[in-house]
C-alpha positions as CSV (number, residue, x, y, z in Angstrom):
1,M,5.7,70.0,-49.5
2,E,4.2,66.6,-48.8
3,L,5.6,65.5,-45.5
4,V,5.0,62.0,-43.9
5,V,5.6,61.9,-40.1
6,Y,6.1,58.4,-38.8
7,T,5.9,57.2,-35.2
8,D,5.5,53.7,-33.6
9,A,4.7,55.1,-30.2
10,A,1.9,53.2,-28.5
11,A,1.1,56.0,-26.0
12,R,1.3,59.8,-26.0
13,G,4.4,61.1,-24.2
14,G,6.9,64.0,-24.5
15,A,8.2,62.9,-27.9
16,E,4.7,62.8,-29.4
17,S,3.6,66.1,-27.8
18,S,6.7,67.7,-29.2
19,M,6.0,66.4,-32.7
20,G,2.4,67.5,-32.4
21,M,3.6,71.0,-31.6
22,F,5.7,71.0,-34.8
23,I,2.8,69.7,-36.9
24,E,0.5,72.3,-35.6
25,R,2.9,75.2,-36.4
26,F,4.5,74.2,-39.7
27,R,4.1,76.8,-42.5
28,P,1.0,76.5,-44.7
29,D,2.7,74.9,-47.7
30,I,3.6,71.8,-45.7
31,R,0.9,69.1,-45.9
32,V,1.3,66.4,-43.3
33,T,0.3,62.7,-43.3
34,V,0.9,60.9,-40.0
35,V,1.7,57.2,-40.3
36,G,2.2,54.4,-37.7
37,P,0.8,51.3,-36.2
38,H,-1.2,52.7,-33.2
39,E,-4.4,54.5,-34.3
40,D,-5.0,56.5,-31.2
41,V,-1.6,58.2,-31.3
42,I,-1.7,58.6,-35.1
43,R,-5.2,60.2,-35.2
44,W,-4.3,62.5,-32.2
45,L,-1.2,63.7,-34.0
46,A,-3.0,64.3,-37.2
47,S,-5.7,66.2,-35.4
48,R,-3.2,68.9,-34.4
49,R,-3.2,70.3,-37.9
50,P,-6.5,70.7,-39.8
51,G,-6.4,69.0,-43.2
52,S,-3.8,66.5,-42.2
53,R,-4.2,62.9,-43.2
54,W,-3.4,59.7,-41.3
55,M,-2.7,56.0,-42.1
56,V,-2.5,53.1,-39.8
57,L,-0.2,50.2,-40.7
58,D,0.5,46.8,-39.1
59,E,3.1,46.9,-36.3
60,I,6.6,45.5,-37.1
61,R,7.6,43.7,-33.9
62,D,10.8,42.1,-35.1
63,R,12.8,40.9,-38.1
64,N,10.4,38.1,-38.8
65,D,7.5,40.4,-39.6
66,I,8.2,40.4,-43.3
67,A,4.6,41.1,-44.4
68,P,4.3,44.3,-42.3
69,M,7.7,45.5,-43.6
70,L,6.6,45.0,-47.2
71,Q,3.3,46.8,-46.3
72,H,5.2,49.7,-45.0
73,R,7.4,49.9,-48.1
74,R,4.3,49.8,-50.3
75,A,2.6,52.5,-48.2
76,F,5.6,54.9,-48.4
77,R,5.8,54.4,-52.2
78,W,2.1,54.9,-52.6
79,L,2.1,58.1,-50.5
80,D,5.0,59.4,-52.6
81,P,6.1,62.1,-50.1
82,D,8.7,64.7,-50.6
83,L,10.2,63.7,-47.3
84,V,9.7,61.3,-44.4
85,H,10.3,62.4,-40.8
86,F,10.8,59.5,-38.3
87,N,10.0,60.5,-34.7
88,L,11.9,58.2,-32.3
89,S,10.9,57.9,-28.7
90,T,13.8,55.5,-28.0
91,M,16.9,54.6,-30.0
92,S,15.3,51.4,-31.2
93,S,12.0,53.0,-32.2
94,C,10.8,52.8,-35.8
95,Q,13.9,50.8,-36.9
96,W,12.3,48.4,-39.4
97,A,10.0,51.0,-40.7
98,L,13.0,53.3,-41.2
99,A,14.8,50.5,-43.0
100,A,11.8,50.0,-45.3
101,A,11.7,53.7,-46.2
102,L,15.5,53.8,-46.8
103,S,15.1,50.9,-49.3
104,I,13.2,53.2,-51.6
105,P,15.6,54.9,-54.0
106,G,15.5,58.7,-53.9
107,L,13.2,59.0,-50.8
108,P,14.6,61.7,-48.4
109,V,14.5,60.6,-44.8
110,V,15.2,62.5,-41.6
111,V,15.4,61.0,-38.1
112,L,14.7,62.8,-34.8
113,E,15.9,61.1,-31.5
114,H,14.1,62.0,-28.3
115,S,15.7,59.7,-25.8
116,P,19.1,58.0,-25.2
117,V,17.5,54.7,-24.2
118,G,19.9,52.2,-25.7
119,T,19.2,49.7,-28.5
120,W,17.5,46.4,-27.6
121,S,20.1,44.0,-29.1
122,T,23.2,43.5,-31.1
123,L,21.1,43.3,-34.3
124,S,19.2,46.4,-33.3
125,N,22.5,48.2,-32.7
126,R,23.8,47.1,-36.1
127,L,20.6,48.3,-37.8
128,K,21.0,51.6,-36.0
129,R,24.4,52.2,-37.5
130,I,23.1,51.3,-41.0
131,T,20.0,53.5,-40.9
132,S,21.8,56.4,-39.3
133,S,24.5,56.4,-41.9
134,R,21.9,56.4,-44.7
135,A,19.5,59.0,-43.4
136,D,19.7,62.5,-44.9
137,A,19.7,64.0,-41.4
138,H,20.1,62.5,-37.9
139,V,19.0,65.0,-35.2
140,A,18.8,65.0,-31.4
141,V,17.0,67.4,-29.1
142,G,20.1,68.3,-27.1
143,H,23.9,68.3,-27.4
144,A,24.6,66.0,-24.4
145,A,21.8,63.6,-25.6
146,A,23.3,63.5,-29.1
147,R,26.8,62.6,-27.8
148,L,25.3,59.9,-25.6
149,I,23.2,58.4,-28.4
150,E,26.4,58.4,-30.6
151,E,28.3,56.5,-27.9
152,L,25.5,54.0,-27.2
153,G,24.9,53.4,-30.8
154,D,28.5,53.2,-31.9
155,L,27.9,56.1,-34.3
156,P,30.7,58.4,-35.5
157,P,31.3,61.2,-33.0
158,G,29.7,64.5,-34.1
159,S,27.5,62.7,-36.7
160,M,24.3,64.0,-35.2
161,S,23.0,67.6,-35.4
162,V,20.9,69.3,-32.7
163,I,17.6,71.2,-32.8
164,H,16.2,72.2,-29.4
165,S,12.5,71.6,-29.7
166,G,11.2,74.4,-27.5
167,V,7.6,74.9,-26.4
168,P,5.0,77.4,-27.4
169,I,4.9,80.5,-25.3
170,E,1.5,80.6,-23.5
171,E,0.0,82.6,-20.7
172,L,-1.2,79.9,-18.4
173,G,-4.1,80.6,-16.2
174,A,-5.5,78.3,-13.5
175,P,-7.0,75.0,-14.7
176,D,-10.7,74.6,-15.1
177,D,-11.1,72.8,-11.8
178,G,-10.2,75.9,-9.9
179,A,-7.2,74.4,-8.2
180,S,-4.6,76.8,-7.0
181,G,-0.8,76.4,-6.7
182,D,1.5,78.1,-4.3
183,A,0.8,77.5,-0.6
184,D,-2.4,75.4,-1.0
185,D,-4.3,74.7,2.2
186,S,-5.6,71.3,3.2
187,P,-9.1,71.1,4.8
188,D,-7.6,71.4,8.3
189,G,-5.9,74.6,7.4
190,V,-2.3,73.2,7.2
191,E,-0.3,74.7,4.3
192,V,0.5,72.2,1.6
193,F,3.6,72.1,-0.6
194,T,2.7,70.7,-4.0
195,V,5.3,68.7,-6.1
196,G,4.2,68.2,-9.6
197,M,5.0,66.0,-12.6
198,L,3.6,65.7,-16.1
199,S,4.8,62.3,-17.1
200,R,4.0,59.1,-18.9
201,H,3.8,56.2,-16.4
202,D,6.9,54.3,-17.3
203,P,9.7,53.0,-15.1
204,V,12.3,55.2,-16.8
205,K,10.5,58.3,-15.6
206,G,11.1,57.7,-11.9
207,I,7.6,58.3,-10.7
208,D,8.1,55.7,-8.0
209,R,11.1,57.8,-6.7
210,A,8.8,60.8,-6.5
211,I,6.2,58.8,-4.5
212,R,8.8,57.5,-2.1
213,A,10.3,61.0,-1.6
214,V,6.9,62.5,-0.8
215,A,6.3,59.6,1.6
216,Q,9.5,60.4,3.4
217,M,8.7,64.2,3.6
218,G,5.5,63.5,5.6
219,P,2.3,65.5,6.0
220,G,2.2,68.9,4.4
221,T,3.8,67.7,1.1
222,R,1.7,66.2,-1.7
223,L,2.6,64.9,-5.2
224,V,0.4,65.4,-8.3
225,V,1.3,63.3,-11.4
226,V,-0.6,64.1,-14.6
227,G,-0.3,61.4,-17.2
228,D,-0.9,57.7,-17.9
229,G,0.9,54.6,-19.1
230,P,1.7,50.9,-18.5
231,Q,3.2,51.4,-15.1
232,R,0.0,52.8,-13.6
233,P,-1.1,49.7,-11.7
234,E,2.3,49.3,-10.1
235,L,2.4,52.9,-9.0
236,E,-1.1,52.7,-7.6
237,A,0.0,49.7,-5.6
238,L,3.0,51.6,-4.3
239,V,0.8,54.5,-3.1
240,V,-1.3,52.1,-1.2
241,D,1.7,50.2,0.2
242,L,3.3,53.4,1.5
243,D,0.0,54.6,2.8
244,V,0.1,58.0,1.0
245,S,-3.2,57.9,-0.9
246,D,-4.2,61.1,0.8
247,R,-1.0,62.9,-0.5
248,V,-0.4,61.3,-3.9
249,E,-2.7,61.9,-6.8
250,L,-2.3,60.2,-10.2
251,R,-4.6,62.3,-12.3
252,G,-4.4,60.6,-15.6
253,W,-4.0,62.0,-19.1
254,D,-5.0,65.6,-19.8
255,D,-4.8,67.1,-23.3
256,H,-4.2,70.5,-21.5
257,A,-1.8,69.2,-18.8
258,R,0.3,72.3,-19.2
259,R,-2.4,74.3,-17.4
260,Q,-1.8,72.2,-14.3
261,L,1.7,73.7,-13.9
262,S,0.3,76.8,-12.2
263,T,-0.8,74.6,-9.3
264,F,2.7,73.3,-8.6
265,D,5.2,74.8,-6.2
266,V,8.0,72.8,-7.7
267,Y,8.4,70.6,-10.8
268,L,10.1,67.3,-10.2
269,L,11.9,65.2,-12.9
270,P,13.5,62.2,-11.2
271,S,14.1,60.2,-14.4
272,Q,16.6,57.5,-15.1
273,L,17.1,58.7,-18.7
274,E,15.9,61.6,-20.7
275,A,17.1,63.6,-23.7
276,F,15.7,67.2,-23.4
277,P,12.4,67.0,-21.5
278,V,9.6,69.1,-23.0
279,T,7.9,69.3,-19.6
280,V,11.0,71.0,-18.0
281,M,10.8,73.8,-20.6
282,E,7.1,74.1,-20.0
283,A,7.6,74.3,-16.2
284,M,10.3,77.0,-16.6
285,Q,8.1,79.1,-18.9
286,A,5.3,78.8,-16.2
287,G,7.7,80.2,-13.6
288,V,8.0,76.9,-11.6
289,P,11.5,76.0,-10.3
290,V,12.7,72.5,-11.4
291,V,14.3,69.7,-9.4
292,A,15.8,67.2,-11.8
293,T,18.3,64.3,-12.0
294,D,21.3,64.9,-14.2
295,V,20.1,63.1,-17.3
296,G,20.6,63.8,-21.0
297,S,20.7,67.5,-21.8
298,I,19.1,68.6,-18.6
299,R,22.0,71.0,-17.8
300,E,21.3,72.7,-21.2
301,A,17.9,73.7,-19.7
302,I,18.4,74.2,-16.0
303,D,21.0,76.6,-14.5
304,H,21.7,74.9,-11.2
305,G,21.0,77.1,-8.2
306,Q,19.3,79.8,-10.3
307,T,16.3,78.2,-12.1
308,G,16.3,74.9,-10.2
309,L,18.4,72.2,-8.7
310,V,20.2,69.5,-10.7
311,L,20.9,66.3,-8.7
312,S,23.1,63.3,-9.3
313,P,22.7,61.2,-12.5
314,G,19.3,59.4,-12.6
315,N,20.7,56.0,-13.8
316,T,21.7,54.2,-10.6
317,T,22.0,50.8,-12.1
318,Q,25.8,50.5,-11.6
319,G,25.6,51.6,-7.9
320,G,22.8,49.3,-7.0
321,Q,20.4,49.9,-4.1
322,Q,22.9,52.0,-2.2
323,A,23.1,54.5,-5.1
324,E,19.3,54.5,-5.4
325,D,18.9,55.3,-1.7
326,A,21.5,58.1,-1.9
327,L,19.7,59.6,-4.9
328,L,16.3,59.4,-3.1
329,A,17.9,61.2,-0.1
330,E,19.1,64.0,-2.5
331,I,15.6,64.4,-3.9
332,V,14.1,64.7,-0.5
333,E,16.8,67.2,0.6
334,A,16.3,69.4,-2.5
335,L,12.5,69.4,-2.2
336,T,12.7,70.1,1.5
337,T,15.0,73.1,0.8
338,L,12.5,74.6,-1.6
339,R,9.6,73.8,0.6
340,D,11.1,75.5,3.6
341,D,12.5,78.6,1.8
342,A,9.7,80.4,0.0
343,A,11.9,83.3,-1.0
344,L,14.4,81.0,-2.8
345,R,11.5,79.2,-4.4
346,T,10.1,82.4,-5.7
347,S,13.3,83.8,-7.0
348,M,14.1,80.6,-8.8
349,G,10.6,80.6,-10.3
350,H,11.0,84.1,-11.6
351,R,14.4,83.3,-13.1
352,A,13.1,80.1,-14.6
353,R,10.4,82.0,-16.4
354,E,12.9,84.5,-17.8
355,V,15.2,81.8,-19.1
356,G,12.4,79.7,-20.4
357,L,11.0,82.5,-22.5
358,E,14.4,83.5,-23.7
359,R,15.8,80.1,-24.7
360,F,12.8,77.8,-25.4
361,D,10.4,79.6,-27.8
362,A,9.0,76.9,-30.0
363,A,9.0,79.2,-33.0
364,R,12.8,78.7,-33.2
365,G,12.5,75.0,-33.3
366,V,9.8,75.0,-35.9
367,A,11.8,77.4,-38.1
368,A,14.9,75.2,-37.7
369,W,13.0,72.1,-38.9
370,E,11.5,73.9,-41.8
371,S,15.0,75.1,-42.8
372,L,16.4,71.5,-42.5
373,Y,13.6,70.1,-44.7
374,D,14.3,72.7,-47.3
375,E,18.1,72.0,-47.1
376,V,17.5,68.2,-47.5
377,L,15.2,68.7,-50.5
378,R,17.7,71.1,-52.2
379,G,20.4,68.6,-51.7
380,R,18.3,65.9,-53.3
């Protein structure tokens, strides 16, 4: 099977990591070519599977970029794949490239949605409806996320199917730097409670909320964020402004970020919007309790009070600053509860690992995608 995987992501995040996991584990008869406009991401994805090819195309920014659209169409025709898989990091991702592929008669196309971030404009929403109706399969990573995407995109209810991505089961040892997790000690001997995040630096991820929460909790609590992205300068300025440079660490991108999970006492996901976060599944498999806002399909991952704590919805836009302040207070309260109750934290961590291993084995997601590809090709 000749499979083209297309992404227009400019930086590596959860959607790209999840796709890389699939590429790495697809059965041997699937040959992958990764295509998109950003070379760093494209080459990184292709590197996940020995023998994969990659192709960089010009970026399509809007409807006026006719030449890049035609270039995409020629590229899809020249590659002549059995199937094209579009990996969408937001609802408006890849739209014009997707339209170019769908204009080629007989070319099977599947679409995977990773985030219920709404479309950019009326035109984008109209294009969403057209491309979704013509795709051979339209898939989301969680049931709640699928229903929200259908609502935001004015798509027929129940038109999307669901495949939980899962994550590979790994035995995670301590990272190479020798850092340790539970009950770290500071140089003056005071026990330190470590809140961790693996996250792209983007406003939707709520890293600023995490920084503010740790600032309110005072000495003895620190925040470690592994990742990078366009919001980094703003976050660095916030750390300085709140005078928490000694307790907040922005570590930058790490290809083996998952190994950092063993250094965290609690995993925090304070996002405004998500679908089905890969990092939550990874944290649970690592035996780390999760504190998360109620976004997307998060309740399909976390059993409140057993494997972690689910807070109020992360999107506080309608409620303004008052709603944002109330959510921040919830985050602080939840983290404080787990900081002060080591027995509860331990029991939640043990249960999180059991559930993570049971529900979120990546092998199931890989098998489901392979089955879907076969089904689409049989239908064609």
